[in-house]
Structures are given as structure tokens and as C-alpha cells.
C-alpha positions in Angstrom: 0.0 0.0 0.0 1.3 3.5 -0.9 2.2 5.6 2.1 1.2 8.8 0.4 -1.5 10.2 -1.8 -2.2 8.7 -5.2 -4.4 10.7 -7.7 -5.9 9.5 -11.0 -7.3 11.7 -13.7 -9.6 10.2 -16.3 -10.6 12.3 -19.3 -14.0 12.9 -20.7 -15.0 10.8 -23.7 -17.3 10.6 -26.7 -19.3 7.4 -26.7 -20.5 5.8 -30.0 -18.6 8.5 -32.1 -21.7 8.4 -34.3 -20.6 5.4 -36.5 -20.0 2.9 -33.6 -23.0 2.5 -31.4 -21.8 1.0 -28.1 -18.6 -0.1 -30.0 -16.5 3.1 -30.4 -15.2 5.7 -28.0 -12.8 8.6 -28.0 -10.9 10.3 -25.2 -10.9 14.1 -25.2 -8.2 16.7 -24.3 -9.0 20.5 -24.7 -6.3 22.3 -26.6 -6.3 25.1 -24.0 -4.9 22.7 -21.4 -8.0 22.7 -19.2 -8.9 19.5 -17.5 -12.1 18.0 -18.9 -12.5 14.9 -16.8 -12.8 13.7 -13.2 -10.0 13.2 -10.7 -10.0 10.8 -7.7 -7.3 10.9 -4.9 -6.6 8.1 -2.4 -4.7 8.4 0.8 -4.2 6.4 4.1 -7.0 6.6 6.6 -8.3 4.7 9.7 -11.7 4.2 8.0 -13.1 4.9 4.6 -14.6 8.3 3.9 -15.3 10.2 0.7 -15.1 14.0 0.1 -16.1 15.8 -3.0 -15.3 19.1 -4.7 -15.5 20.6 -8.1 -17.8 22.5 -10.4 -20.5 19.8 -10.5 -20.1 18.4 -7.0 -23.4 19.8 -5.8 -25.3 17.7 -8.5 -24.2 14.4 -6.9 -26.1 12.4 -4.3 -26.1 14.0 -0.9 -25.4 10.6 0.8 -21.8 9.6 0.1 -22.6 5.9 0.1 -24.8 6.5 -2.9 -21.9 8.0 -4.9 -20.4 5.8 -7.7 -17.0 6.4 -6.3 -18.0 4.9 -2.9 -19.5 2.0 -4.9 -16.2 1.6 -6.7 -14.4 1.5 -3.4 -16.7 -1.3 -2.1 -16.4 -3.2 -5.4 -12.6 -3.0 -5.5 -12.3 -4.3 -2.0 -14.7 -7.1 -2.6 -12.8 -8.2 -5.7 -9.6 -7.9 -3.7 -11.0 -10.2 -1.0 -12.2 -12.7 -3.7 -8.6 -12.7 -5.1 -7.1 -13.4 -1.7 -6.0 -9.8 -0.9 -6.7 -7.9 2.3 -6.2 -4.2 2.3 -6.5 -1.5 5.0 -9.0 1.3 4.4 -8.2 4.5 2.6 -9.9 7.9 2.1 -11.0 9.1 -1.3 -11.6 12.5 -2.7 -13.5 13.1 -5.9 -12.9 16.3 -7.9 -16.1 16.4 -10.1 -15.4 18.4 -13.3 -18.0 16.7 -15.5 -21.7 17.2 -15.4 -24.0 14.3 -14.8 -26.1 13.1 -17.8 -24.0 15.1 -20.2 -23.0 12.5 -22.7 -19.3 13.0 -21.9 -18.8 9.8 -20.0 -19.3 11.5 -16.6 -20.0 8.3 -14.6 -17.3 6.4 -16.6 -14.7 9.1 -15.8 -15.4 8.9 -12.0 -15.4 5.1 -12.1 -12.1 4.9 -14.1 -10.4 7.5 -11.9 -11.5 5.8 -8.7 -10.5 2.2 -9.7 -7.2 3.4 -11.2 -6.4 5.4 -8.1 -7.2 2.5 -5.8 -5.3 0.0 -7.9 -2.2 2.2 -7.8 -2.6 3.0 -4.2 -2.7 -0.7 -3.2 0.3 -1.7 -5.4 -1.5 -2.7 -8.6 -3.1 -6.0 -7.5 -5.2 -6.1 -10.7 -3.9 -6.2 -14.3 -5.0 -3.6 -16.8 -7.4 -6.0 -18.4 -8.9 -7.0 -15.0 -9.3 -3.4 -14.0 -11.0 -2.6 -17.3 -13.5 -5.4 -16.8 -14.3 -4.0 -13.4 -14.8 -0.6 -14.8 -17.3 -2.0 -17.4 -19.2 -3.9 -14.7 -19.6 -0.8 -12.6 -20.6 1.4 -15.6 -23.2 -1.3 -16.4 -24.8 -0.9 -13.0 -25.7 2.7 -14.0 -26.7 2.2 -17.7 -28.4 -1.2 -17.3 -25.9 -3.2 -19.4 -22.1 -3.7 -19.6 -20.5 -1.6 -22.3 -17.1 -0.1 -22.6 -17.3 2.7 -25.1 -16.8 5.3 -22.4 -14.6 3.5 -19.8 -12.2 2.1 -22.3 -11.2 5.5 -23.9 -11.1 7.2 -20.5 -8.7 4.5 -19.3 -6.7 3.7 -22.4 -6.9 7.0 -24.3 -7.3 7.6 -28.0 -9.9 6.2 -30.3 -11.0 2.8 -29.0 -12.9 0.0 -30.7 -14.6 -2.5 -28.4 -13.5 -6.0 -29.3 -14.7 -8.1 -26.3 -13.2 -11.3 -27.7 -11.2 -13.6 -25.5 -8.9 -11.5 -23.2 -9.1 -8.4 -25.5 -11.7 -5.9 -24.5 -10.7 -2.9 -26.7 -8.3 -2.1 -29.4 -6.9 1.4 -30.2 -7.4 2.7 -33.7 -5.1 5.0 -35.6 -6.3 8.6 -35.4 -6.1 11.7 -37.7 -3.9 13.9 -35.6 -4.9 17.1 -37.3 -8.6 16.8 -36.7 -10.2 19.1 -34.1 -13.1 17.8 -32.0 -15.4 20.6 -30.8 -17.6 19.4 -28.0 -20.5 21.4 -26.7 -22.5 20.5 -23.6 -25.8 22.4 -23.7 -26.4 22.5 -20.0 -29.4 20.2 -19.8 -29.3 16.6 -18.7 -30.2 13.4 -20.6 -30.0 10.1 -18.7 -28.5 7.2 -20.5 -31.5 5.0 -19.6 -34.0 7.5 -21.0 -31.9 7.8 -24.2 -32.0 4.1 -24.6 -35.7 3.8 -24.0 -36.4 6.1 -26.9 -34.7 3.7 -29.3 -36.8 1.0 -31.0 -36.5 -2.6 -29.8 -35.7 -3.8 -33.3 -34.2 -2.2 -36.4 -34.9 -2.8 -40.1 -32.4 -5.0 -42.0 -31.5 -1.9 -44.1 -30.4 0.0 -41.0 -28.3 -2.9 -39.7 -26.5 -3.3 -43.1 -25.8 0.4 -43.2 -24.4 0.4 -39.6 -22.2 -2.6 -40.3 -20.9 -1.2 -43.6 -20.1 2.3 -42.2 -18.3 1.0 -39.1 -16.3 -1.5 -41.1 -15.3 1.2 -43.7 -14.5 3.7 -41.0 -12.1 1.3 -39.2 -10.5 0.3 -42.5 -10.1 4.0 -43.5 -8.5 4.8 -40.1 -5.9 2.1 -40.7 -5.2 3.2 -44.2 -5.0 6.9 -43.3 -7.9 7.9 -45.6 -9.4 10.8 -43.7 -11.9 11.8 -46.4 -13.5 8.3 -46.4 -13.3 8.1 -42.6 -15.1 11.4 -42.2 -17.7 10.4 -44.8 -18.6 7.4 -42.6 -19.1 9.4 -39.4 -22.9 9.4 -39.4 -25.3 7.7 -37.0 -28.1 5.6 -38.6 -28.9 3.9 -35.2 -29.5 6.3 -32.4 -29.4 9.9 -33.8 -32.7 9.8 -35.8 -34.5 9.1 -32.5 -32.3 10.9 -29.9 -32.0 14.2 -31.7 -35.6 15.0 -30.6 -34.2 15.3 -27.0 -31.7 18.0 -28.1 -33.0 21.5 -28.9 -31.6 23.1 -32.1 -29.7 19.9 -33.1 -30.7 20.0 -36.7 -30.0 23.7 -37.0 -26.5 23.3 -35.6 -25.8 20.2 -37.7 -26.9 22.0 -40.9 -24.6 24.9 -40.1 -21.6 22.8 -39.3 -21.9 20.6 -42.4 -22.4 23.6 -44.7 -19.3 25.3 -43.4 -16.5 22.7 -43.9 -17.5 20.4 -41.0 -16.2 16.9 -41.4 -18.8 15.4 -39.1 -21.4 16.4 -36.5 -23.1 14.1 -34.1 -24.3 13.3 -30.6 -21.7 12.4 -27.9 -22.9 9.3 -26.2 -26.6 9.7 -25.2 -26.4 13.5 -25.4 -27.1 16.3 -24.9 -23.4 17.1 -25.7 -22.8 17.3 -29.4 -19.5 17.2 -31.3 -18.3 18.7 -34.5 -15.1 17.6 -36.3 -13.0 20.2 -38.1 -9.9 20.0 -40.2 -8.5 23.5 -39.3 -8.3 25.5 -36.1 -10.1 28.4 -37.8 -13.1 26.2 -38.6 -13.1 24.7 -35.1 -13.1 28.2 -33.6 -16.0 29.2 -35.9 -17.9 26.1 -34.9 -17.3 26.8 -31.2 -18.7 30.4 -31.6 -21.8 29.2 -33.4 -22.5 26.4 -30.9 -22.0 28.7 -27.9 -24.6 31.1 -29.4 -27.2 28.6 -30.6 -26.7 25.3 -28.7 -26.0 26.3 -25.1 -29.2 26.4 -23.0 -28.0 27.8 -19.7 -24.9 28.7 -17.6 -24.0 25.1 -16.9 -23.1 24.6 -20.6 -19.7 24.8 -22.1 -17.9 24.3 -25.4 -14.3 23.1 -25.8 -12.0 22.7 -28.8 -10.3 19.3 -28.3 -7.9 16.9 -29.8 -8.1 13.2 -29.0 -6.3 12.4 -25.8 -3.7 9.6 -26.5 -2.8 9.1 -22.8 -6.1 8.2 -21.1 -5.9 8.0 -17.3 -2.9 9.7 -15.7 -1.6 8.6 -12.3 0.4 10.9 -10.0 1.8 10.2 -6.5 2.7 12.5 -3.6 4.5 11.6 -0.4 2.5 12.8 2.6 
């Protein structure tokens, strides 16, 4: 066990990335250096306790035991006991930078940061793959089913494709380093479960074929470095036609972005955050200004110009 403080920062993420419903995720890093993600710190303590700070701390459950970070602590220790480990308690602190129900992987960021901090604090008893499985299981408790398209990029970084075959959970795809990803959170909240309920239980064969073709071509284009083809595939035939009704001014903003050099425009995860992809910084700045004017709904909203974050979760240690 570390005799000091261990902190883990997990970046925000785009789930689905339009073309990959539940199968594709992207980690985000604002180009201005601001931290878009949650951070969890662990330090020695006689008994477990959880403290919380940050811009969106007041939106979390008032009872600490109901917080997903407290649940991550309990789950980690139970898994440790099952594996034959016994660890002393520790105290956790959550710095909550991400809004709940934003479509930026808010719960995933907290889960990933908490489990990564705990694993480092206790001397890394779990492998990366084991920890990723634990992250997916906890995220599934919130969304109703296990899926990795937010936890995997938040943990591993970059653009991740969910494999879930054998011991491989996710694979990192090549990225187009000169693309700018403008993400805009409107300030309203959309729950993942509500966004799933609006989807039909079954899809036409035509839709399934289009989904499979677009995702396959996108992955191939990423590996071949064909950015024009990759961008052309970045559209959502599965969720966006239904979920956009939950997002005020979505069609208006998409039409503007795509008519002004936008490579793609879509819903981040379940929404309400949207993302626009630009080839130049000038275009990204224009998209940011437009979205700030027409997509933001209240003072909670924000808009960042990002690149994809190749690092994922970052661990730092401090001697107390």
C-alpha cells in the first residue's frame, strides 16, 4: 500500500462516435490545457470516507454511500478479497469536473479514476485487463448493461474499438492527428437509460446493413489513413434519428456545421453534448462560436475545442 497520496485523472469521452453505437469511444483533451474529466485521490485513513469538490459536486447524491466512487471502493475491496487480498481502508476525494447526464462519460470518468487510483494505491493487485473489466461492470450498473465505449477510452486513451473477444476488451485505432473535435454541452441533462428507452427494440435490416458497412469502412479508413473516407462514414443511422428529438436546435446546428467545412457532426454518447469535427483550427473556432450562441441552454453549458487524448488515465503520486 502506498504511504502517500495517489491521484488518477480520467478524461471525458465521446461514446458511440456516431458510427460505432456501443462499440467506439474517443478520449478528449481540450487544446487550451483545461482538465475535462474527473479526478480521484486516495490516501491512508483509519476508516473509509469520501469527500467531493469541483464545479459539479453539488449535483451528486447527498449521501456519500450512494456515490459511484463509494460503490467503486466497495467493489474494488470485494474483488480484492475474492482474489485473496486484504487491504487497509483509505480515504477518497473526488474532484467532479464533468456534469451528470452530459454525454461526456461522466460516470465512466469517475469510475475509471476511482479504480485506477485504488489499484495504484494498493500496489496494482489487478492487471489492466482485470481493471477494465471491473470498470465496465460498474458502468453497467448505471446504464443497465455492460458496455465499454466510455470507460475504455477514458482508461486507455485515444480512439478505441470494443473487441470483447477472449482477453481483448478494446483495441486502439489510428487517429487523424490534425482533426479538431469541438464538444458542446448544452447544460441540460439526458439520462443514459432514458436515451436508450427512446430507441426501437428492433431495427430494419437496411439499417443494420448500413451500420455494419459504415463502421467497417471507418475502421479500414483509419488504418489506411484515408481521412476523407473516414469522415464520410461518421454518421449515425442507429440512435441519432431518435435521440435528436431530445436535443433543442440539433438539426439547425448540424446543418450549419456541415455547410461550413464540417467533417462530421453528431451526438456524444446519449447526449445532450454534441461534437463537430474540423480540419482546421479556424473552422473549429467558428464552430465553437456558433454552438456557444445557438446550442447552449444555460450557464452550466460549455464548449471546448479538443484533440483526441492519447494518454487516457494519468496517475500521480505524492508523499505525505
